[in-house]
C-alpha positions as YAML, in Angstrom:
chain: A
units: angstrom
residues:
- id: 1
  name: MET
  ca: [0.00, 0.00, 0.00]
- id: 2
  name: ILE
  ca: [1.17, 3.52, -0.84]
- id: 3
  name: ILE
  ca: [0.18, 6.83, 0.73]
- id: 4
  name: ILE
  ca: [-0.19, 9.73, -1.71]
- id: 5
  name: LYS
  ca: [-0.53, 13.40, -0.85]
- id: 6
  name: LEU
  ca: [-1.82, 15.65, -3.63]
- id: 7
  name: GLY
  ca: [-0.64, 19.12, -2.70]
- id: 8
  name: GLY
  ca: [-3.08, 22.00, -2.71]
- id: 9
  name: SER
  ca: [-0.68, 23.97, -4.92]
- id: 10
  name: VAL
  ca: [-1.11, 21.32, -7.63]
- id: 11
  name: ILE
  ca: [-4.84, 20.62, -7.53]
- id: 12
  name: THR
  ca: [-5.90, 24.26, -7.02]
- id: 13
  name: ASP
  ca: [-4.80, 27.69, -8.13]
- id: 14
  name: LYS
  ca: [-3.63, 28.93, -4.72]
- id: 15
  name: LYS
  ca: [-3.81, 32.57, -5.81]
- id: 16
  name: ARG
  ca: [-7.48, 32.37, -6.83]
- id: 17
  name: GLU
  ca: [-10.15, 31.62, -4.28]
- id: 18
  name: ASN
  ca: [-11.90, 28.25, -4.62]
- id: 19
  name: ARG
  ca: [-10.41, 27.50, -8.04]
- id: 20
  name: ALA
  ca: [-9.84, 23.78, -8.64]
- id: 21
  name: ARG
  ca: [-7.58, 22.55, -11.43]
- id: 22
  name: LYS
  ca: [-10.00, 19.84, -12.53]
- id: 23
  name: LYS
  ca: [-8.00, 18.67, -15.55]
- id: 24
  name: VAL
  ca: [-4.93, 18.19, -13.36]
- id: 25
  name: ILE
  ca: [-6.98, 16.31, -10.77]
- id: 26
  name: ASP
  ca: [-8.41, 14.03, -13.46]
- id: 27
  name: ARG
  ca: [-4.96, 13.33, -14.91]
- id: 28
  name: LEU
  ca: [-3.45, 12.51, -11.51]
- id: 29
  name: VAL
  ca: [-6.36, 10.22, -10.63]
- id: 30
  name: GLN
  ca: [-5.96, 8.51, -14.00]
- id: 31
  name: GLU
  ca: [-2.27, 7.93, -13.24]
- id: 32
  name: ILE
  ca: [-3.18, 6.39, -9.88]
- id: 33
  name: LYS
  ca: [-5.78, 4.17, -11.53]
- id: 34
  name: ARG
  ca: [-3.32, 2.98, -14.20]
- id: 35
  name: SER
  ca: [-0.79, 1.96, -11.55]
- id: 36
  name: LYS
  ca: [-3.25, -0.55, -10.02]
- id: 37
  name: LYS
  ca: [-1.77, 0.18, -6.59]
- id: 38
  name: LYS
  ca: [-3.70, 0.19, -3.34]
- id: 39
  name: ILE
  ca: [-3.49, 3.64, -1.84]
- id: 40
  name: ILE
  ca: [-4.58, 6.01, 0.88]
- id: 41
  name: LEU
  ca: [-5.16, 9.44, -0.64]
- id: 42
  name: VAL
  ca: [-4.65, 12.72, 1.19]
- id: 43
  name: HIS
  ca: [-5.09, 16.09, -0.47]
- id: 44
  name: GLY
  ca: [-4.35, 19.65, 0.51]
- id: 45
  name: ALA
  ca: [-6.90, 22.45, 0.76]
- id: 46
  name: GLY
  ca: [-5.15, 24.94, -1.51]
- id: 47
  name: SER
  ca: [-7.23, 28.01, -2.33]
- id: 48
  name: PHE
  ca: [-10.33, 26.32, -0.91]
- id: 49
  name: GLY
  ca: [-8.86, 26.49, 2.59]
- id: 50
  name: HIS
  ca: [-5.77, 28.64, 3.04]
- id: 51
  name: ILE
  ca: [-7.26, 31.93, 1.84]
- id: 52
  name: HIS
  ca: [-10.27, 31.70, 4.16]
- id: 53
  name: ALA
  ca: [-8.26, 30.33, 7.09]
- id: 54
  name: LYS
  ca: [-5.80, 33.21, 6.80]
- id: 55
  name: GLU
  ca: [-8.53, 35.85, 6.47]
- id: 56
  name: TYR
  ca: [-10.27, 34.67, 9.64]
- id: 57
  name: LYS
  ca: [-7.04, 33.77, 11.49]
- id: 58
  name: LEU
  ca: [-8.26, 30.24, 12.16]
- id: 59
  name: ASP
  ca: [-4.71, 29.01, 12.80]
- id: 60
  name: ARG
  ca: [-4.67, 31.17, 15.96]
- id: 61
  name: GLY
  ca: [-7.64, 29.39, 17.48]
- id: 62
  name: PHE
  ca: [-11.03, 30.67, 18.59]
- id: 63
  name: LYS
  ca: [-10.77, 34.32, 19.66]
- id: 64
  name: SER
  ca: [-14.17, 35.77, 18.76]
- id: 65
  name: SER
  ca: [-17.56, 34.82, 17.35]
- id: 66
  name: ASP
  ca: [-16.62, 36.60, 14.12]
- id: 67
  name: GLN
  ca: [-14.41, 33.60, 13.32]
- id: 68
  name: LEU
  ca: [-17.35, 31.20, 13.29]
- id: 69
  name: LYS
  ca: [-18.24, 32.44, 9.82]
- id: 70
  name: GLY
  ca: [-14.67, 31.67, 8.76]
- id: 71
  name: PHE
  ca: [-14.87, 28.19, 10.29]
- id: 72
  name: HIS
  ca: [-18.06, 27.51, 8.34]
- id: 73
  name: ILE
  ca: [-16.70, 28.89, 5.06]
- id: 74
  name: THR
  ca: [-13.36, 27.08, 5.35]
- id: 75
  name: HIS
  ca: [-14.81, 23.70, 6.29]
- id: 76
  name: SER
  ca: [-17.53, 23.93, 3.63]
- id: 77
  name: SER
  ca: [-15.09, 25.06, 0.93]
- id: 78
  name: VAL
  ca: [-12.64, 22.25, 1.62]
- id: 79
  name: ARG
  ca: [-15.51, 19.77, 1.42]
- id: 80
  name: ILE
  ca: [-16.34, 21.17, -2.03]
- id: 81
  name: LEU
  ca: [-12.77, 20.49, -3.18]
- id: 82
  name: ASN
  ca: [-12.93, 17.04, -1.62]
- id: 83
  name: GLN
  ca: [-16.11, 16.31, -3.57]
- id: 84
  name: ILE
  ca: [-14.37, 17.30, -6.80]
- id: 85
  name: VAL
  ca: [-11.61, 14.80, -6.00]
- id: 86
  name: MET
  ca: [-14.17, 12.15, -5.03]
- id: 87
  name: ASN
  ca: [-16.08, 12.67, -8.27]
- id: 88
  name: SER
  ca: [-12.90, 12.22, -10.27]
- id: 89
  name: LEU
  ca: [-12.10, 8.99, -8.43]
- id: 90
  name: TYR
  ca: [-15.61, 7.69, -9.11]
- id: 91
  name: ASN
  ca: [-15.43, 8.63, -12.79]
- id: 92
  name: HIS
  ca: [-12.22, 6.61, -13.08]
- id: 93
  name: GLY
  ca: [-13.68, 3.56, -11.37]
- id: 94
  name: MET
  ca: [-11.96, 4.06, -8.01]
- id: 95
  name: PHE
  ca: [-14.63, 3.64, -5.37]
- id: 96
  name: SER
  ca: [-13.69, 5.65, -2.31]
- id: 97
  name: VAL
  ca: [-14.85, 7.03, 1.01]
- id: 98
  name: SER
  ca: [-14.33, 10.58, 2.25]
- id: 99
  name: LEU
  ca: [-13.03, 10.76, 5.82]
- id: 100
  name: PRO
  ca: [-13.00, 14.38, 7.09]
- id: 101
  name: PRO
  ca: [-10.38, 14.87, 9.81]
- id: 102
  name: ILE
  ca: [-12.86, 16.64, 12.08]
- id: 103
  name: SER
  ca: [-14.44, 13.19, 12.58]
- id: 104
  name: PHE
  ca: [-11.28, 11.38, 13.76]
- id: 105
  name: VAL
  ca: [-8.74, 14.02, 14.89]
- id: 106
  name: GLU
  ca: [-8.48, 16.32, 17.89]
- id: 107
  name: MET
  ca: [-5.74, 18.89, 18.36]
- id: 108
  name: SER
  ca: [-4.34, 20.46, 21.52]
- id: 109
  name: ASN
  ca: [-2.69, 23.87, 21.16]
- id: 110
  name: ARG
  ca: [-2.12, 23.18, 17.43]
- id: 111
  name: LYS
  ca: [-0.50, 19.79, 18.14]
- id: 112
  name: LEU
  ca: [-2.11, 16.45, 17.42]
- id: 113
  name: LYS
  ca: [-3.68, 15.09, 20.61]
- id: 114
  name: TYR
  ca: [-5.81, 12.22, 19.33]
- id: 115
  name: ILE
  ca: [-6.29, 10.35, 16.07]
- id: 116
  name: ASP
  ca: [-8.52, 7.32, 15.50]
- id: 117
  name: LEU
  ca: [-7.63, 5.51, 12.28]
- id: 118
  name: ARG
  ca: [-10.07, 2.61, 12.59]
- id: 119
  name: CYS
  ca: [-12.24, 4.14, 9.87]
- id: 120
  name: PHE
  ca: [-9.27, 3.83, 7.49]
- id: 121
  name: GLU
  ca: [-8.73, 0.19, 8.45]
- id: 122
  name: GLU
  ca: [-12.39, -0.62, 7.92]
- id: 123
  name: SER
  ca: [-12.46, 1.16, 4.55]
- id: 124
  name: ILE
  ca: [-9.40, -0.70, 3.30]
- id: 125
  name: SER
  ca: [-10.70, -4.05, 4.56]
- id: 126
  name: ILE
  ca: [-13.74, -3.91, 2.27]
- id: 127
  name: GLY
  ca: [-11.89, -2.49, -0.73]
- id: 128
  name: LEU
  ca: [-12.70, 1.22, -0.52]
- id: 129
  name: THR
  ca: [-9.98, 3.83, -1.06]
- id: 130
  name: PRO
  ca: [-9.82, 6.17, 1.97]
- id: 131
  name: VAL
  ca: [-9.59, 9.87, 1.13]
- id: 132
  name: THR
  ca: [-8.89, 12.61, 3.66]
- id: 133
  name: PHE
  ca: [-7.68, 16.21, 3.57]
- id: 134
  name: GLY
  ca: [-6.33, 19.14, 5.53]
- id: 135
  name: ASP
  ca: [-9.05, 21.08, 7.34]
- id: 136
  name: VAL
  ca: [-10.02, 23.02, 10.43]
- id: 137
  name: VAL
  ca: [-10.66, 20.72, 13.42]
- id: 138
  name: PHE
  ca: [-11.49, 21.04, 17.11]
- id: 139
  name: ASP
  ca: [-8.72, 21.89, 19.57]
- id: 140
  name: ASP
  ca: [-9.19, 21.32, 23.32]
- id: 141
  name: LYS
  ca: [-7.04, 24.35, 24.21]
- id: 142
  name: LEU
  ca: [-7.83, 26.80, 21.41]
- id: 143
  name: GLY
  ca: [-11.36, 25.81, 20.41]
- id: 144
  name: PHE
  ca: [-10.21, 24.97, 16.89]
- id: 145
  name: SER
  ca: [-7.01, 24.91, 14.84]
- id: 146
  name: ILE
  ca: [-5.72, 23.64, 11.51]
- id: 147
  name: CYS
  ca: [-4.85, 20.00, 10.89]
- id: 148
  name: SER
  ca: [-2.74, 19.97, 7.73]
- id: 149
  name: GLY
  ca: [-2.70, 17.22, 5.16]
- id: 150
  name: ASP
  ca: [1.00, 16.74, 5.92]
- id: 151
  name: VAL
  ca: [0.25, 15.97, 9.58]
- id: 152
  name: LEU
  ca: [-2.31, 13.41, 8.43]
- id: 153
  name: VAL
  ca: [0.22, 11.82, 6.06]
- id: 154
  name: LEU
  ca: [2.77, 11.55, 8.87]
- id: 155
  name: ASN
  ca: [0.39, 9.83, 11.27]
- id: 156
  name: LEU
  ca: [-1.08, 7.55, 8.62]
- id: 157
  name: SER
  ca: [2.47, 6.54, 7.69]
- id: 158
  name: ARG
  ca: [3.40, 5.75, 11.28]
- id: 159
  name: TYR
  ca: [0.31, 3.59, 11.65]
- id: 160
  name: PHE
  ca: [0.11, 1.75, 8.32]
- id: 161
  name: LYS
  ca: [3.85, 1.52, 7.46]
- id: 162
  name: PRO
  ca: [3.26, 1.91, 3.71]
- id: 163
  name: GLU
  ca: [5.58, 0.68, 0.97]
- id: 164
  name: LYS
  ca: [6.39, 4.35, 0.32]
- id: 165
  name: VAL
  ca: [4.93, 7.83, 0.55]
- id: 166
  name: ILE
  ca: [4.59, 10.06, -2.52]
- id: 167
  name: LEU
  ca: [4.18, 13.80, -2.10]
- id: 168
  name: VAL
  ca: [2.91, 15.52, -5.24]
- id: 169
  name: ILE
  ca: [3.85, 19.20, -5.29]
- id: 170
  name: ASP
  ca: [4.22, 22.05, -7.81]
- id: 171
  name: GLU
  ca: [8.03, 21.81, -8.05]
- id: 172
  name: ASP
  ca: [10.39, 19.09, -9.28]
- id: 173
  name: GLY
  ca: [11.22, 18.07, -5.72]
- id: 174
  name: ILE
  ca: [13.22, 19.43, -2.78]
- id: 175
  name: PHE
  ca: [15.90, 21.99, -3.59]
- id: 176
  name: ASP
  ca: [18.81, 23.31, -1.58]
- id: 177
  name: LYS
  ca: [17.17, 26.75, -1.83]
- id: 178
  name: ASP
  ca: [13.68, 27.99, -2.62]
- id: 179
  name: PRO
  ca: [13.48, 27.57, -6.44]
- id: 180
  name: LYS
  ca: [10.74, 30.18, -6.65]
- id: 181
  name: ARG
  ca: [13.19, 32.79, -5.38]
- id: 182
  name: CYS
  ca: [16.64, 31.53, -6.32]
- id: 183
  name: LYS
  ca: [17.56, 30.75, -9.93]
- id: 184
  name: ASP
  ca: [20.65, 28.81, -8.82]
- id: 185
  name: ALA
  ca: [18.64, 26.40, -6.64]
- id: 186
  name: LYS
  ca: [19.75, 22.78, -7.13]
- id: 187
  name: LEU
  ca: [17.43, 19.78, -7.05]
- id: 188
  name: LEU
  ca: [18.30, 17.19, -4.41]
- id: 189
  name: ARG
  ca: [17.76, 13.94, -6.34]
- id: 190
  name: GLU
  ca: [18.53, 11.45, -3.57]
- id: 191
  name: ILE
  ca: [19.19, 12.27, 0.05]
- id: 192
  name: LYS
  ca: [19.14, 10.65, 3.48]
- id: 193
  name: TYR
  ca: [16.60, 12.11, 5.84]
- id: 194
  name: ASP
  ca: [19.22, 13.39, 8.27]
- id: 195
  name: ASP
  ca: [20.85, 15.36, 5.44]
- id: 196
  name: LEU
  ca: [17.69, 17.25, 4.51]
- id: 197
  name: PRO
  ca: [18.13, 21.02, 4.52]
- id: 198
  name: THR
  ca: [16.27, 23.40, 6.74]
- id: 199
  name: ALA
  ca: [13.91, 24.74, 4.09]
- id: 200
  name: GLU
  ca: [12.98, 28.35, 3.53]
- id: 201
  name: LYS
  ca: [9.33, 29.22, 3.78]
- id: 202
  name: SER
  ca: [7.21, 28.75, 0.68]
- id: 203
  name: LEU
  ca: [6.70, 31.81, -1.51]
- id: 204
  name: TYR
  ca: [2.96, 31.43, -1.02]
- id: 205
  name: THR
  ca: [1.43, 32.46, 2.29]
- id: 206
  name: ASP
  ca: [0.36, 29.28, 4.00]
- id: 207
  name: VAL
  ca: [-1.31, 28.65, 7.36]
- id: 208
  name: THR
  ca: [0.17, 25.14, 7.53]
- id: 209
  name: GLY
  ca: [3.89, 25.92, 7.53]
- id: 210
  name: GLY
  ca: [4.89, 26.05, 3.87]
- id: 211
  name: MET
  ca: [7.82, 24.03, 2.55]
- id: 212
  name: GLY
  ca: [9.72, 24.29, 5.83]
- id: 213
  name: GLY
  ca: [6.97, 22.42, 7.67]
- id: 214
  name: LYS
  ca: [6.70, 19.90, 4.84]
- id: 215
  name: ILE
  ca: [10.39, 19.00, 5.04]
- id: 216
  name: GLU
  ca: [10.12, 18.38, 8.78]
- id: 217
  name: VAL
  ca: [7.21, 16.01, 8.14]
- id: 218
  name: ILE
  ca: [9.23, 14.21, 5.44]
- id: 219
  name: ARG
  ca: [12.10, 13.83, 7.89]
- id: 220
  name: GLU
  ca: [9.80, 12.26, 10.49]
- id: 221
  name: ILE
  ca: [8.26, 9.85, 7.96]
- id: 222
  name: ALA
  ca: [11.69, 8.74, 6.74]
- id: 223
  name: LYS
  ca: [12.77, 8.10, 10.34]
- id: 224
  name: GLU
  ca: [10.10, 5.38, 10.34]
- id: 225
  name: ASP
  ca: [12.14, 3.51, 7.68]
- id: 226
  name: ILE
  ca: [9.77, 4.64, 4.92]
- id: 227
  name: ASP
  ca: [11.04, 6.10, 1.65]
- id: 228
  name: VAL
  ca: [9.47, 9.39, 0.58]
- id: 229
  name: LEU
  ca: [9.29, 10.50, -3.05]
- id: 230
  name: VAL
  ca: [8.61, 14.15, -3.87]
- id: 231
  name: VAL
  ca: [7.50, 14.72, -7.48]
- id: 232
  name: ASN
  ca: [6.03, 17.44, -9.66]
- id: 233
  name: GLY
  ca: [2.32, 16.89, -10.23]
- id: 234
  name: ASN
  ca: [2.30, 19.35, -13.11]
- id: 235
  name: LYS
  ca: [4.46, 16.96, -15.16]
- id: 236
  name: ARG
  ca: [2.59, 14.13, -16.83]
- id: 237
  name: ASP
  ca: [3.26, 10.57, -15.62]
- id: 238
  name: ARG
  ca: [5.72, 11.45, -12.87]
- id: 239
  name: LEU
  ca: [3.22, 10.26, -10.28]
- id: 240
  name: PHE
  ca: [2.47, 7.14, -12.32]
- id: 241
  name: GLY
  ca: [6.16, 6.32, -12.74]
- id: 242
  name: SER
  ca: [6.80, 6.82, -9.03]
- id: 243
  name: LEU
  ca: [3.91, 4.51, -8.18]
- id: 244
  name: ILE
  ca: [5.17, 1.64, -10.32]
- id: 245
  name: GLY
  ca: [8.80, 1.97, -9.23]
- id: 246
  name: LYS
  ca: [10.24, 3.90, -12.16]
- id: 247
  name: ARG
  ca: [12.91, 6.44, -11.27]
- id: 248
  name: GLU
  ca: [11.35, 9.80, -12.10]
- id: 249
  name: LYS
  ca: [12.80, 13.28, -11.82]
- id: 250
  name: GLY
  ca: [12.19, 14.36, -8.25]
- id: 251
  name: THR
  ca: [13.59, 13.86, -4.76]
- id: 252
  name: HIS
  ca: [14.01, 10.44, -3.19]
- id: 253
  name: VAL
  ca: [14.35, 10.71, 0.59]
- id: 254
  name: ILE
  ca: [15.82, 7.46, 1.85]
- id: 255
  name: GLY
  ca: [14.14, 6.05, 4.94]
- id: 256
  name: GLY
  ca: [15.94, 4.18, 7.66]
...
């Protein structure tokens, strides 16, 4: 089994509110289907979540009743994106179940306090593909906070010990510098987890930590003796090749 994270920067236009890249979603789902691999699918919120969460400061927790509108908008918007992904899976013959994190996760001061993954086990046992996503969830200290897709990938990886984890982003992999800012940035093709750089923040404003937070999650997954592949979802068949074991352009973080 393989865990895949479709980044919000790939499946949405993060600069335009609630704008899904449906053709990209369909192509990536088609690549997953062609691979014939059993997967758990996680996707980011992109412009369906980050813009609203930032506007209403949801990452800071519950401060005033004015934020309740933002909670509603963010949660509802992310569910719309999730339904687009679910529809694509259905149209490609991949029968799936949507598992919103608010139903199985609780945070405490922005840190994961509790996660119940039995719903994933039950889904897999009867042949359904579990699908979850980053979203706003309840927090016993702050009222609510953000549970990112990357945090979900990390905890799913620790529990299920997948064959590998594939992170699909909008760059060719992990670079020694931010490639959006530095023209001389070099792609790290293969690297041990303890040699990963301390990443700069993503160019895009992000309530979930940007690339710096993503690299820390990758490091923790690889510590579990799980290889992590980071590939560009905007390039056709890189996800497919990574699923079937072909060496694609990207970053291979060696677990162990």
